[in-house]
Steps between C-alpha positions, in 0.01 A plus 500: 500500500481221757401566862607245759248430779619273780243280670487356848268203547351412837395135489582231248231239552286362222388837362831671574698233318270521198530878498882483518513245216256705289708813554811321377312363200342831401777742599648543151158542338397757761821694448457503121146641531536738796871576539481367857765258618330319790762331714426276798775582750384369838251233619397457865391148602439313824696192396796555260558123476165439330532408129467805276467550125838434336483836320542681837852554628546369857678822594172691462343336806497636853314440822467869581189652339566838664848505345337458156264790563776731629767407246637782289514271198125428509280749310168313512358242742272206426324360807382140476542369856129525587335577835448847640733575790852449368395567141334827602814620681717417201271666247476817710876504545555470124249776424647728770841444340361629171488161330198389291336178621323225308305249708264208444395506866118532490466457875739791563345734245145416610576563869762780499440656159427858619823514703705361209339730242574804717862392551551457125348839431719671762810344355397576140545138386273230364324218680374242248300191594335357188562139604323559832160511333441272201845353424578535129183687414599867436234647724647755738696711252195562278309602811784728615548655158249432218191505723619769743239746373219243485213468742524132597189390689546126530776238506409132473772240468610141511833576661611171653626239257505216756130518584401562139682186397331305780151629417556421128584140589213472750249640252628333184643170623287438808801492734441543871662785692789294639579340164496838322733651757739206479509538118574873532782425743645236266509752216665766716199737498443457875747504786502209751317744731234638268289667766559852369359390164206284599389734783507808280781695673718515188212633290409752772851651489487525124159665481609749768786604272278515191229701680755749632623579151156483337330740745794717611424411862706284730345156551691249715452124525321529834231713328406203280247246624584154377365148463703220346404192307527257794171315543388500137377151413402306192132586535578872484664443163221273375233756594706784352515308173125437508431873530751597231779631725866439566658555843793741527683659788446868433672807641259794473550867584250774422487875553148621564363823353329605823795644686782299346511225759676176394392140546755222467442124525643162402252211465415195295221598263267363241573668169298461182675306227467785251696738727859558374644394836330161477737404218809561714616150581780307667775722649416803287394828658292787371388839625184671371481879539192719464586857405299810411663588167680191373218268600582146601859373475640155573862406566585130470806277537699259716441554869708224658852369467850645550571573136200731447585679823864532391383658176299763686793573732744543213255736326485709816880496539541625143243777554653605834851497359391718207343753739813495718726576205272785393493643850123477526247291688128429486315529830252233597158670446335394826328756717368493860340198662175390340172519684395137501137399465414227754476154347152459652373782276636361172240368260504169309271233366549167678480124460379331820474129562285364784393150617145489637238248607269392218174620651206721396561871537876481551588677174253776580644536850857528365417752226308701760822536702678647199210738438501626860865601461450671166665229284302422184523154342572479128490121454444191714622148424377216727576130496527225757351187658176431688640630828754766400533761224787715378399847390721732299406868492632763258420845637467848359761753618488575871739641765712243678349588838152415366614161376682412822197603703287261295755218534518542878123467522494202262748310718258533791203347321403149608451371144840628380766230545787715376604793283781413260752714320388849400659641185472847357408538134710732286348672196 
């Protein structure tokens, strides 16, 4: 028996067009396997004159997104317009009308997730958002279903394909920051305005979503402290290579045993070359989970590009359509707001680079500053000229407030000419 499910699409930009084309391509195969006839019946766009895929009938297009949401001939809504204000209103309207929603809008889910999850639960329909986290990597559904009974204690991921591509080229090919960004833009991995990628905002939204599902506590993007990759220079990569590290932009969330508080951060980090995440190159993404029973799990795949995102969206549409036909839904397993541990109390090892005068006693003076703030030095590497030296410190684990206290004091020393980039070290 075939069940017809009519789909309304909000937005037909790059990802929306690829989703629509993929749906047309895969429709017969999906029907043969699932018995679901997925039919695209309405598409809301800002500019109906813009060129569209030839497989899409011009009569499908409309300027009125609210009309698509309210239409009696739309059973399921796919939101791909982006942003939070208008998109949030449309998603809530669809859910309140009893229509399942599939979205790839990470910003919306990471900022208004609790409200949306509650609306879906009240209406008894599904809200799916696989493409909002790690594009084509099937990450969220395993966390919502297969790992629902697991005790997940840590989530570490490379969740932004743009920056991972750039860092791969900077580390492997010696490209500078601007050249690596230009290459990513040429290949379509980065938008003309790539600030959300390079400043860490995109990754912060994604790790907020992942942490919410992993820990059954609501974490929003504003809970995540973030540092981007702006300011990394060639010497950082050369020194990382000398010490046996790669540099990756990591999204890290951890639930602590002492009270269940959650820490969430995005930052460029040194990562040992034998760590599984160090082998994740170019635009690929990966998420590494630490669990109590299953141990360590890693999910890996394409993290950038419209086609991988379209694949994740179509998978969600198929799942939501199946639930709709069965008259069931699966609630989003996210509980009350998480208690967030202040970033200053989170513990890491660090790489610190400082330029100092080449003079007797300077190294002792600098290491004494670290000692006074409770930061122990693991290794020291010093090189320079007759008048100036560059010192690289690798520290033992210490709270962030201890490190920043030491750095503030270092900057006030007369023999210290400057403190360079500080990078955390992930183990």
